[in-house]
Each structure stands twice: as structure tokens, then as C-alpha cells.
C-alpha positions in Angstrom: 0.0 0.0 0.0 1.3 3.5 -0.9 1.7 5.8 2.1 -0.8 8.7 2.1 0.5 12.2 1.6 -0.5 13.1 5.2 1.4 10.0 6.5 4.6 11.1 4.6 4.3 14.6 5.9 3.9 13.3 9.4 7.1 11.2 9.1 9.0 14.3 7.9 7.6 16.6 10.6 8.2 14.0 13.3 11.9 13.7 12.2 12.4 17.5 12.3 10.9 17.7 15.8 12.8 14.7 17.0 16.1 16.1 15.8 15.3 19.4 17.5 14.6 17.6 20.8 17.7 15.4 20.6 19.9 18.4 19.6 18.6 20.4 22.6 16.8 23.0 20.5 13.6 22.1 22.2 14.2 21.8 26.0 12.4 19.4 28.4 9.0 21.0 29.3 8.6 22.9 26.1 5.0 23.1 24.9 4.3 21.9 21.4 1.2 23.7 20.1 -0.6 22.1 17.2 -1.7 25.4 15.7 1.8 26.9 15.7 3.3 23.8 14.3 0.6 23.7 11.6 1.4 27.2 10.6 5.2 26.6 10.8 5.2 23.5 8.6 2.4 24.9 6.3 0.2 21.8 6.8 -3.2 20.9 8.3 -3.4 19.7 11.9 -3.9 16.1 10.7 -0.2 15.3 10.0 0.8 17.4 13.0 -1.3 15.2 15.3 0.1 12.1 13.7 3.7 13.4 14.1 3.1 14.1 17.8 1.6 10.6 18.3 4.8 9.1 16.8 7.0 11.2 19.0 5.0 10.1 22.0 5.5 6.5 21.0 9.2 7.2 21.0 9.0 8.6 24.5 10.1 12.1 23.4 6.9 13.9 24.2 3.9 13.4 26.5 0.3 14.3 26.2 -0.8 16.2 29.3 -4.6 16.4 29.9 -6.0 19.9 29.3 -2.4 21.2 28.7 -1.4 19.8 25.3 1.9 18.2 24.4 5.2 18.8 26.1 8.7 17.7 25.5 9.2 15.0 28.1 11.2 15.7 31.3 13.3 12.8 32.3 14.4 11.9 35.9 17.9 10.9 36.9 16.8 7.3 37.4 15.3 7.1 33.9 18.5 8.6 32.4 20.7 6.2 34.3 18.6 3.3 33.1 18.8 4.5 29.5 22.6 4.8 29.7 22.9 1.3 31.1 20.7 -0.1 28.3 22.7 1.7 25.7 26.0 0.7 27.2 25.2 -3.0 26.7 23.8 -2.5 23.2 26.7 -0.3 22.2 29.1 -2.9 23.5 27.4 -5.6 21.5 27.4 -3.6 18.3 31.0 -2.4 18.7 32.2 -6.0 19.3 30.5 -7.3 16.2 31.8 -4.3 14.2 35.4 -5.2 15.1 35.0 -8.5 13.2 33.6 -6.8 10.1 35.1 -3.3 9.6 37.0 -2.6 6.4 39.8 -0.2 5.8 37.4 2.2 4.0 35.0 2.1 7.0 37.9 2.7 9.4 38.8 5.8 7.4 35.2 7.0 7.6 35.2 6.3 11.4 38.5 8.2 11.8 37.0 11.2 9.9 34.0 11.2 12.2 36.2 10.9 15.3 38.3 13.9 14.1 35.2 16.0 13.4 34.0 15.3 16.9 37.3 16.1 18.5 37.5 19.4 16.5 34.0 20.4 17.8 35.0 19.4 21.3 38.1 21.7 21.1 35.9 24.5 19.8 33.5 24.0 22.7 36.2 24.2 25.3 37.5 27.5 23.9 34.1 29.1 24.4 32.9 30.9 27.5 30.1 29.2 29.5 26.5 30.1 28.7 25.0 30.8 25.3 28.3 30.7 23.5 28.7 27.0 24.5 25.1 26.2 24.2 24.9 27.4 20.6 27.4 24.7 19.5 26.1 21.8 21.6 23.6 20.6 18.9 26.5 20.3 16.5 28.5 18.4 19.2 25.7 15.9 19.7 25.2 15.3 16.0 29.0 14.7 15.6 28.9 12.3 18.5 26.0 10.4 16.9 27.8 10.4 13.5 30.7 8.5 15.1 28.6 5.9 16.7 26.3 5.6 13.6 29.3 4.4 11.5 29.8 1.5 14.0 26.1 0.6 14.0 26.1 0.5 10.2 29.2 -1.7 10.1 27.8 -4.1 12.8 24.6 -4.4 10.7 22.4 -5.4 13.6 19.1 -3.5 12.9 17.3 -4.4 16.1 20.3 -3.5 18.3 20.7 -0.3 16.4 17.0 0.6 16.8 17.0 -0.1 20.5 20.3 1.7 21.1 19.1 4.8 19.3 15.9 4.8 21.2 17.9 4.8 24.5 20.1 7.6 23.4 17.2 9.8 22.5 16.5 9.9 26.2 19.6 11.9 27.2 20.8 13.9 24.2 18.7 16.9 25.0 19.9 17.5 28.6 23.5 17.2 27.4 22.9 20.1 25.0 21.2 22.7 27.1 23.5 22.2 30.1 27.1 22.3 28.6 28.8 23.3 31.9 31.8 25.7 32.4 35.5 25.3 32.1 35.7 23.0 35.1 34.1 20.3 33.0 36.6 20.7 30.1 38.4 17.5 31.2 35.2 15.5 30.8 34.9 16.6 27.2 38.5 15.7 26.6 38.0 12.3 28.0 34.9 11.7 25.9 36.8 12.5 22.7 39.8 10.3 23.8 37.4 7.4 24.3 36.3 7.7 20.7 39.9 7.4 19.6 40.4 4.3 21.8 37.3 2.6 20.4 38.5 3.3 16.8 41.9 1.9 17.6 40.4 -1.3 19.1 38.3 -1.7 15.9 41.4 -1.2 13.8 43.2 -3.9 15.8 40.3 -6.3 15.2 39.8 -6.8 18.9 36.1 -7.6 19.7 36.6 -8.0 23.4 38.6 -4.8 23.7 36.1 -2.9 21.6 33.2 -4.2 23.6 34.7 -3.1 26.9 35.8 0.3 25.7 32.3 1.0 24.2 30.6 0.0 27.5 33.0 2.1 29.6 32.5 5.1 27.2 28.7 5.1 27.6 28.8 4.7 31.3 31.4 7.4 31.6 29.2 9.6 29.6 26.5 9.3 32.2 28.9 10.4 34.9 29.8 13.3 32.6 26.2 14.3 32.1 25.4 13.9 35.8 28.3 16.2 36.8 27.3 18.9 34.3 23.6 18.9 35.2 24.4 19.1 38.9 26.9 21.9 38.3 24.7 24.1 36.2 21.4 23.6 38.1 22.0 21.8 41.3 19.2 19.4 40.4 17.8 17.3 37.6 15.6 18.8 34.8 12.3 20.2 35.9 9.4 21.1 33.5 9.6 24.5 31.9 6.8 26.7 30.7 8.1 27.3 27.3 6.5 27.3 23.8 8.0 25.5 20.8 9.7 27.5 18.2 11.8 25.5 15.8 14.5 27.0 13.7 14.7 30.2 15.7 
């Protein structure tokens, strides 16, 4: 059966909003108003409602009775669980990738690693606040690009789907709370772990690659926890904000 036009539009809109949430451009607690989204995307409310339902199924938004749709706020416990799940899945995918990766794919992975390291250096040069926050979406996307090469090489569709579902839970908070210069060492360590993972893949070491990948993800939770506690003293609370994509 050929997908309807509204269904195709809903897919496209859901993807745009998902990327905005994951990149931190829509913070936890942000209200998503159907009338505004309809005007912004120049479509009727039908594909907007369908897109929001799809995002709710992914756990990115929640429908609040009499209040509309909000970008979901996640507790520390939920974030920790998401990191633990992703750590195991990431370890599995990276171990399998170590048995399959080709020289061309290693070159692609190294390019992604260097791009991430470059953005991390740029981030550390910036002053805390908006100057850092403005680059964090790019930082998250570069991080995802590195791991996406590994998922593609491993060719484990279900593992990839579940791992990406888990990582959607915590990308947003990492973006809107980038921390100050006291956290620079955490960003350095994160980039160094990417290099260690690539080197294990280049060496064809499944066991080493698995352990490094698991350690990297769990270390990232400690990094996010430190940053969130530094900037706010507590975990995310709902905000009374209104969605505005692309502003």
C-alpha cells in the first residue's frame, strides 16, 4: 500500500521535531502547540497530530490532559537506566563491528572521530553560557555520527534501533547544560574514548572494543550527571516554554 501524503508529511515533521529535541533546540518541558506547528510547517493539523503521536510512541513527548503536548522531562533514574541499556547495546554492536570493519570504513570512522574532536576543542575554547550552548547541537550530531558508523558496520538492525531509542532519552539534557571550564576535562576524556574505540576496531579486537564501548557510555552518564548538577544543582524540571523550531 502506498503511504498517504499526510502520513509522509507526518514522518517528515516527526523527524524534524525529533532532531530538534535530541539536539537540545527544544528543551524538556517545552509546549508543542498544534496550531503553531501547523502554521510553521504549512500543513493541516492532521499530519501534526500524527507526528506528535509518533514522537509520543518514541517517548520524546507526553500528552498532558488539558495542557497539550510537552517535550518530556526525564528523571535521573530514567536517564541512568537509558545509559545502562545503551551501554550494553553499544558494547554488542562495537564488538561485532570489530570483526567486520573494512579499511574504508575505518577511514570513515576516523574522519567522524576527528570531526567530533574538533568540535569538542571549539566547545572548550568558548565561554560558558549561550556561547557554548549554541554549539552543543553540533557536538551531539557529531557524536552520533561517530557511533552511527559503528552501527552500520555491525549491521544489527534491532540492536541499532534499541540503542538509538535509548540515546534519544539523554541527548537533550546534554545540550542545554554544557557546563563551564571546570568540565573541560570531561569533554577531553569523551573524545579520547572515541579514539580508543577506533583503535580497538582497527586492531580487530572484539573483546577490547566491547569493553571500551561500554565504559565510554557509562562514563558519559557520569559526565552528564556532573554537568547537570553543576549548572542547576538538580535534575531537569518542566519548563513553561513554547515550541519555536529554527529560531
